[in-house]
C-alpha positions as CSV (number, residue, x, y, z in Angstrom):
1,M,9.2,16.3,-6.9
2,K,9.1,20.0,-6.4
3,V,9.3,21.1,-2.6
4,G,5.7,22.5,-2.5
5,A,4.5,19.3,-3.8
6,M,6.6,17.3,-1.4
7,V,5.1,19.4,1.7
8,G,1.7,19.1,0.4
9,T,1.8,15.3,0.0
10,R,3.3,15.2,3.4
11,E,0.7,17.0,4.7
12,A,-2.1,15.1,3.3
13,F,-0.2,11.6,4.4
14,L,0.0,12.7,7.9
15,K,-3.6,14.3,8.2
16,V,-4.8,10.7,6.6
17,S,-2.7,8.6,8.6
18,W,-3.7,10.7,12.2
19,A,-7.5,10.0,10.9
20,N,-7.0,6.4,10.8
21,V,-5.3,6.4,14.3
22,L,-8.2,8.6,16.0
23,L,-10.9,6.6,14.3
24,N,-9.5,3.3,15.2
25,G,-8.8,4.6,18.8
26,L,-12.8,5.6,19.1
27,K,-14.1,2.5,17.8
28,I,-11.9,0.6,20.4
29,V,-13.4,2.6,23.3
30,V,-17.1,2.6,22.0
31,E,-16.9,-1.3,21.0
32,G,-14.7,-2.0,24.0
33,S,-16.7,-0.5,26.7
34,I,-20.1,-1.9,25.4
35,G,-18.4,-5.3,24.9
36,L,-17.2,-5.1,28.5
37,L,-20.5,-4.2,30.1
38,T,-22.5,-6.4,28.3
39,G,-20.2,-9.5,28.0
40,S,-20.7,-10.0,24.3
41,L,-17.7,-11.8,22.8
42,A,-18.6,-10.3,19.3
43,L,-17.6,-6.6,20.3
44,T,-15.0,-7.4,22.5
45,A,-13.3,-9.4,19.5
46,D,-14.4,-6.4,17.0
47,A,-12.7,-4.2,19.7
48,A,-9.4,-6.1,19.9
49,H,-9.5,-6.5,16.2
50,S,-9.2,-2.7,16.1
51,V,-6.2,-2.6,18.8
52,A,-4.5,-4.6,16.1
53,D,-5.6,-1.7,13.3
54,L,-4.3,1.2,15.6
55,L,-1.0,-0.2,16.0
56,A,-0.7,-0.6,12.1
57,S,-2.0,2.9,12.1
58,G,0.7,4.1,14.2
59,V,3.4,2.1,12.4
60,V,2.0,4.0,9.2
61,L,2.3,7.2,10.7
62,F,5.4,7.0,12.5
63,L,7.3,4.9,10.0
64,G,6.0,5.8,6.7
65,R,6.2,9.5,7.2
66,S,9.9,9.2,6.8
67,V,9.4,8.6,3.0
68,H,8.4,12.3,2.7
69,E,11.7,13.4,4.2
70,D,14.6,14.5,1.9
71,A,17.9,12.3,1.3
72,D,20.4,12.8,3.8
73,D,23.9,11.6,4.7
74,S,22.8,8.3,6.0
75,H,20.2,7.8,3.6
76,P,21.9,9.2,0.0
77,H,18.8,7.9,-1.9
78,G,16.2,8.9,0.0
79,H,13.6,7.3,2.2
80,D,11.4,5.3,-0.3
81,R,11.7,2.1,1.1
82,F,10.1,3.4,4.4
83,E,7.1,3.3,2.6
84,P,6.6,-0.4,1.5
85,L,8.0,-1.5,4.9
86,S,5.2,0.0,6.8
87,A,2.8,-1.2,4.4
88,L,4.3,-4.8,4.8
89,V,4.1,-4.4,8.8
90,V,0.1,-3.9,8.2
91,G,-0.2,-6.9,6.0
92,A,1.6,-8.7,8.5
93,V,-0.8,-7.5,11.2
94,L,-3.8,-8.5,9.2
95,V,-2.5,-12.1,8.3
96,L,-1.8,-12.7,12.4
97,L,-5.3,-11.0,13.0
98,G,-6.7,-13.3,10.4
99,L,-5.6,-16.2,11.8
100,K,-6.4,-15.2,15.6
101,L,-10.1,-14.7,14.2
102,L,-10.2,-17.7,12.5
103,Y,-9.2,-19.9,15.9
104,D,-11.7,-18.0,18.1
105,S,-14.6,-18.8,15.6
106,G,-13.8,-22.2,15.3
107,H,-13.5,-22.2,19.3
108,S,-17.0,-20.5,19.8
109,I,-18.6,-23.0,17.4
110,F,-17.4,-25.9,19.7
111,T,-17.9,-24.6,22.9
112,G,-20.9,-22.6,22.3
113,V,-22.0,-19.0,22.6
114,T,-23.3,-17.7,26.1
115,T,-23.8,-13.9,25.3
116,E,-27.4,-13.0,25.3
117,Y,-28.8,-10.4,23.4
118,S,-28.9,-6.7,23.9
119,V,-30.0,-3.3,21.8
120,W,-26.7,-1.9,22.9
121,L,-25.2,-4.7,20.9
122,V,-26.4,-3.4,17.7
123,T,-26.2,0.2,18.5
124,G,-22.0,-0.3,19.1
125,L,-21.5,-2.2,16.0
126,L,-23.7,0.3,14.0
127,F,-21.7,2.9,15.4
128,A,-18.5,0.9,14.6
129,L,-19.9,0.4,11.0
130,G,-20.3,4.2,10.7
131,D,-17.1,5.0,11.9
132,M,-14.9,2.7,9.8
133,Y,-16.8,3.6,6.5
134,V,-15.9,7.1,7.4
135,C,-12.3,5.8,7.9
136,Y,-12.5,4.2,4.7
137,W,-13.8,6.8,2.4
138,Y,-11.5,9.5,3.8
139,T,-8.4,7.2,3.3
140,Q,-9.4,5.9,-0.2
141,R,-10.0,9.7,-1.4
142,V,-6.7,10.8,-0.1
143,N,-5.0,8.1,-1.5
144,Q,-6.6,8.5,-5.0
145,Q,-3.7,11.3,-5.4
146,L,-1.2,10.4,-3.5
147,Q,-1.2,6.6,-4.1
148,L,0.8,5.2,-1.5
149,P,1.2,1.4,-0.9
150,S,0.9,2.1,3.3
151,L,-2.3,4.1,2.7
152,R,-3.7,1.6,0.3
153,A,-3.1,-1.1,3.1
154,L,-4.9,1.0,5.5
155,A,-7.9,1.3,3.4
156,A,-7.5,-2.5,2.8
157,D,-7.8,-2.6,6.8
158,S,-10.8,-0.4,7.3
159,L,-12.5,-2.2,4.5
160,N,-12.0,-5.5,6.4
161,D,-13.3,-3.7,9.3
162,L,-16.6,-3.2,7.5
163,Y,-16.6,-6.9,6.8
164,T,-15.5,-8.0,10.2
165,T,-18.2,-5.5,12.0
166,G,-20.9,-6.6,9.5
167,A,-20.4,-10.1,10.2
168,A,-20.8,-9.3,14.1
169,L,-23.7,-7.5,13.5
170,V,-25.4,-10.5,11.4
171,G,-24.0,-12.7,14.7
172,V,-25.7,-10.3,17.1
173,L,-29.2,-10.2,15.0
174,A,-29.3,-14.1,14.4
175,M,-28.6,-14.1,18.6
176,A,-31.8,-12.0,18.6
177,A,-33.7,-14.4,16.8
178,G,-32.3,-17.4,18.3
179,Y,-29.6,-18.5,16.3
180,P,-26.7,-17.9,18.2
181,I,-24.4,-20.0,16.1
182,F,-24.4,-17.8,13.2
183,D,-22.0,-15.3,14.9
184,P,-18.8,-17.8,14.8
185,I,-19.8,-18.8,11.3
186,A,-19.5,-15.4,9.7
187,G,-16.7,-14.8,11.8
188,G,-15.0,-17.6,10.6
189,I,-15.8,-16.8,6.8
190,V,-14.7,-12.8,7.3
191,S,-11.5,-14.1,8.9
192,L,-10.5,-16.0,5.8
193,L,-11.0,-12.7,3.9
194,V,-8.7,-11.0,6.3
195,I,-5.9,-13.7,6.0
196,H,-6.0,-13.3,2.2
197,Q,-6.3,-9.5,2.3
198,G,-3.0,-9.2,4.3
199,T,-1.5,-12.1,2.5
200,E,-1.7,-9.9,-0.8
201,I,-0.5,-6.7,0.7
202,S,2.6,-8.5,2.2
203,R,3.3,-10.2,-1.0
204,E,3.1,-6.6,-2.8
205,N,5.3,-4.8,-0.6
206,V,8.0,-7.6,-0.3
207,Q,8.1,-7.0,-4.2
208,Y,8.9,-3.2,-3.3
209,L,11.3,-4.1,-0.9
210,A,13.4,-6.8,-3.2
211,D,14.5,-4.5,-5.9
212,S,11.7,-6.5,-8.3
213,A,11.3,-5.2,-11.8
214,P,7.8,-3.3,-12.4
215,P,5.3,-5.0,-14.9
216,E,6.5,-5.4,-18.5
217,S,3.7,-2.8,-19.5
218,E,5.7,-0.1,-17.4
219,Q,9.1,-1.2,-18.9
220,A,7.8,-1.0,-22.3
221,E,6.2,2.7,-21.7
222,I,9.6,3.7,-20.4
223,K,11.5,2.6,-23.2
224,E,9.2,3.9,-25.6
225,Q,9.6,7.4,-24.5
226,V,13.5,6.8,-24.9
227,R,13.1,5.8,-28.2
228,E,10.8,8.5,-29.4
229,H,13.7,10.9,-28.8
230,P,15.0,12.1,-32.2
231,A,18.6,11.8,-31.4
232,V,18.6,8.2,-30.1
233,H,19.6,5.5,-32.7
234,G,19.2,2.6,-30.2
235,I,19.0,1.6,-26.5
236,H,20.5,-1.4,-24.3
237,D,21.1,-2.5,-21.2
238,F,18.0,-1.6,-20.1
239,V,16.9,-2.1,-16.2
240,A,14.0,-1.0,-14.2
241,Y,13.7,-1.9,-10.5
242,Y,11.4,-0.7,-7.6
243,S,13.5,1.4,-4.9
244,G,10.7,1.4,-2.5
245,H,7.2,2.2,-4.0
246,V,9.0,4.1,-6.7
247,I,10.9,2.9,-10.1
248,E,14.3,3.5,-10.8
249,V,15.6,3.0,-14.2
250,E,19.0,2.5,-16.0
251,F,19.6,2.3,-19.9
252,H,22.2,2.7,-22.4
253,A,21.3,5.0,-25.4
254,E,23.5,5.4,-28.7
255,V,23.6,8.9,-30.3
256,D,25.6,10.6,-33.3
257,Q,29.7,10.4,-32.3
258,D,30.0,14.1,-33.6
259,M,28.4,15.7,-30.5
260,T,29.7,18.2,-28.2
261,V,29.6,17.7,-25.1
262,V,27.3,20.3,-24.5
263,E,25.0,18.7,-27.0
264,A,25.3,15.3,-25.4
265,H,24.5,16.9,-21.8
266,D,21.6,18.5,-23.0
267,I,20.3,15.3,-24.7
268,E,20.9,13.2,-21.3
269,S,19.0,16.1,-19.6
270,E,16.0,15.7,-22.3
271,L,16.0,12.0,-21.7
272,R,16.1,11.9,-17.6
273,N,13.1,14.2,-17.6
274,R,11.3,12.3,-20.5
275,V,11.5,9.0,-18.4
276,R,10.9,10.7,-14.9
277,D,7.7,12.4,-15.9
278,I,6.3,8.6,-16.0
279,D,4.7,7.8,-12.8
280,P,6.3,6.2,-10.6
281,V,9.9,6.7,-11.9
282,S,12.0,8.2,-9.6
283,D,15.6,8.2,-10.8
284,V,17.0,7.7,-14.2
285,H,21.0,6.5,-14.8
286,I,21.8,7.0,-18.6
287,H,25.4,6.2,-20.3
288,L,25.2,7.9,-23.9
289,D,27.5,5.8,-26.5
290,P,28.6,7.0,-29.8
291,A,26.9,6.2,-32.9
292,G,28.8,3.1,-34.7
293,L,29.7,0.7,-32.1
294,G,26.6,-1.1,-32.4
295,E,26.2,-2.6,-29.2
296,W,22.4,-2.3,-29.2
297,E,22.4,-4.6,-32.2
298,D,24.1,-7.5,-30.2
299,A,22.6,-7.0,-26.7
300,D,19.5,-9.3,-25.9
301,D,17.7,-6.4,-24.6
302,A,18.1,-4.6,-28.1
303,A,15.7,-1.7,-28.6
304,P,16.3,0.2,-32.1
305,T,14.1,3.5,-32.5
306,G,12.9,2.6,-36.0
307,S,14.9,5.5,-37.6
C-alpha cells in the first residue's frame, strides 16, 4: 500500500473509531441519567449495555490502530494481526453482554417490573435510537472503503444497539398501555440476537488469527492470475493463508529454463504485482522452477496454464 493511501486509511480509521467512542459515551450519559432519575431498569440496562460498547470501541481505537503502523524490528511482518484481535475482543464482549441481558430478562419475568411510565423514558430511548443510527451509518459508510473486521464488528454492535434500544422502547410503550411484561420478553429475544452476532464475529476473527485458508473462490482467483501469465507453464505447492485480515500467498511457478537471471527476476516481479492487485492479498512469496522438471504435473495441487 502506498504511503499516502496508508495515511488516508489510518486517518479514516481513527475518525470513525473516535466517533464510536464519543457517540457511545453520549448515549451512556443521556440514558444513564434518565434511568437513574426515573428508576427505569430498561434505560439503566441499555446504558450499561453501552458501557460495554464503549469498552469495545476503546479497544478497537487503541489496539486496532496498530494495524496501520509500518513493520518494525519487533513486528517484521507488520501489525495485521492486531486488527482481528481487536475485533475478537468486540465479539467476546457481545457474547458476554448477551448472556447478561438474557439473565436480566429472565429475572425480570419471574420477579416482575416495578418501574412506572414517564415521558422522559420515551425521550431518552428516542435519543438513543438516533444516536446509534448515526454511529451505525457512519461506521458502515467509512468501512465500505476500508473493509476492516474491527469496524465491521463495531457497526454490527451499533446495529444491535438499535435492536436492544428498540426493544426497550417497545417495553416502555407497553408499560404505558398497562403491559410491563413485554419489556423483559423483548429484552430476552434481543439478547439471543446479541449472543449470535458476537459468536459470528468471534468465529470469523479466530479464523483470521489461526492462519486459516481463505475461501476456495479467492484461491482460484489468485491461481488464475498466475496461470494467465504467458511465461508460466504450471504452478504447484500453492499455499494461501490469512495473516490477520489480509492474505499471504506462496507458490512455485515453472518457467523456461534458458532465461537470464534478469528475465526471471522481471517475471517474478510481474507475478507478485499480479497477485498483490487482488484484494486482500498482502504479501507473495514465489519460487521459480526451470521448465522440464515437471514438478507441477505430479503435485496434488498441480495447475497447468493450458498453454
